[in-house]
C-alpha positions, 0 to 999 in steps of 0.5 A: 500500500502506498502512503504519502511521506510524513510532513516534517516541521521546523523546531517548535517556536512561538510567533506573534499571530497575524491572523485576523480571526485570532488577533492577540493569540500566539502561534507555535508548534509542539513536538509530540513524537519524533517527526510529529508536531502539533500546530496550535494557538494560545491566548487568554488567561485563567484555567486551561481549556483545550479546544479541538476541531472536527472534519474537514476543519481546523482550529479556526472553527473557534474564532467566534468563541475565542474572544469570550472564552479568552476572558475566562480561560487560557486557551489552547486551540490545536490542529489534530494530527493529519489536519491543519498545519499539524504533522501528517504522518503516513498511515499503517496497516492497522491505522494505529498512527491515527487511533484516537488513543494516539491522537489523544496522547498528542494532546496530553503531551501538548498540554503537559509541554505548556505546563497544564497537568490538568485541564478542561476540554471543549471539542467538536466532531472528530476532536470530540472523539479524541477528547472521549479517548483522552478522558477515558485513558487519562482521567486524572488530566481532564477536569471537565469535558464538553462534547459537541454533536456526537454520540459515542463512536461505537454506538453510532457504528453499531446502530447504523441504519439507512438514514444515518448511512445516507446522511453520513456517507463520508464515514463510509467513503473515507474508510475505503482503502488508500489511495482511492478516497485520497485521490478523489479528495486531492482532485479538488480539495476546495470542492470537497470542503464546500460539498461536505460542509454546504450540504448540512442543514444550514448550508455555507451561510454560517461560515466566515469566508476567511474561515472557509478559505482556511479549511480549503487551504489546509485540506490542499496541503500535502498529506492532508487528504491521507491524514483525514482518511486515516482518522476515519479508518482508525475509527472504523477499526482500531478505535472500535477495538479500544471502545469494546475493551472499555465496555467489556471492562466496565470502564466509564468516563470519570470527568463531568460531561456536557453533551450538546448537539444540533436539533437540525442535525443527523445526531439528533435525528438518528440517535439518543445522545444522552442515553448513549453517553450515560452508558459510557460516562458517570456524570452526563448532562446536556441537550440539543441547541437550535442549530445544525452540526457546526455549533461553534459557527452556527450558534456561538452564543447559545453554546457559550450560554451552556458551556461557560456555567458548566466549565466554571462550575466549582 
């Protein structure tokens, strides 16, 4: 099987961030493994809060929330491995390099490198799956957890029906063997972003053109399509092994968990998110918001109204 070569990055360093979406934030790279670095932005003051994005996006999803959150928290906005300006290591036969366990370890290493031994997490979509694994494997590191518009991966695969498969077609397209999906995405990365995001309930209207351009730029980077596909291949394979092992051992998430999802989205239509999360976590609350999948960009004020009281709860 042919894979693109890893993308190597310069030594970690901190630079002033000129991006108008994140004025006043700093940008840096943190090495998490040999040849693998995570790109991130930092800013704000207060307790540490890690923010993780979903597919096919980058940390830019948080641009509407960052100013308000930075008044209460020290923010770490990271690109997952395989996404954005983070490294994109080659996949392997088991897709272990993109298991949520490895991706979660990336984020634990990042936070420890920044001096945050214990922190909260706000995460959307793919990033929420990484956050789930992070809190399961390293519960002592995660204080509170906010997950946006997902049900547990194992529950979603085990309950897949026609409605879900039609709506989340990309779950089954992206897990096809390399290089088929990579080649099709690489033929027109900008169109892939527009089509995947624009066919959700709200279309492309909620997205700042600068953020949309950033998602398109990032997916056109060498190795980005492969990293994205490997993320999904891992979720359909090795991640399910890890999730079933948790279930067999009776393990549950220990940190308090707030789950929010879009009332106009597929998760609301096809699953019972609170019921599913209560099967894998001890302390769960939450509910739907009046928006679709991309909560941070469609309904930032509604999200803040729910997340801030939870994250600052004593």
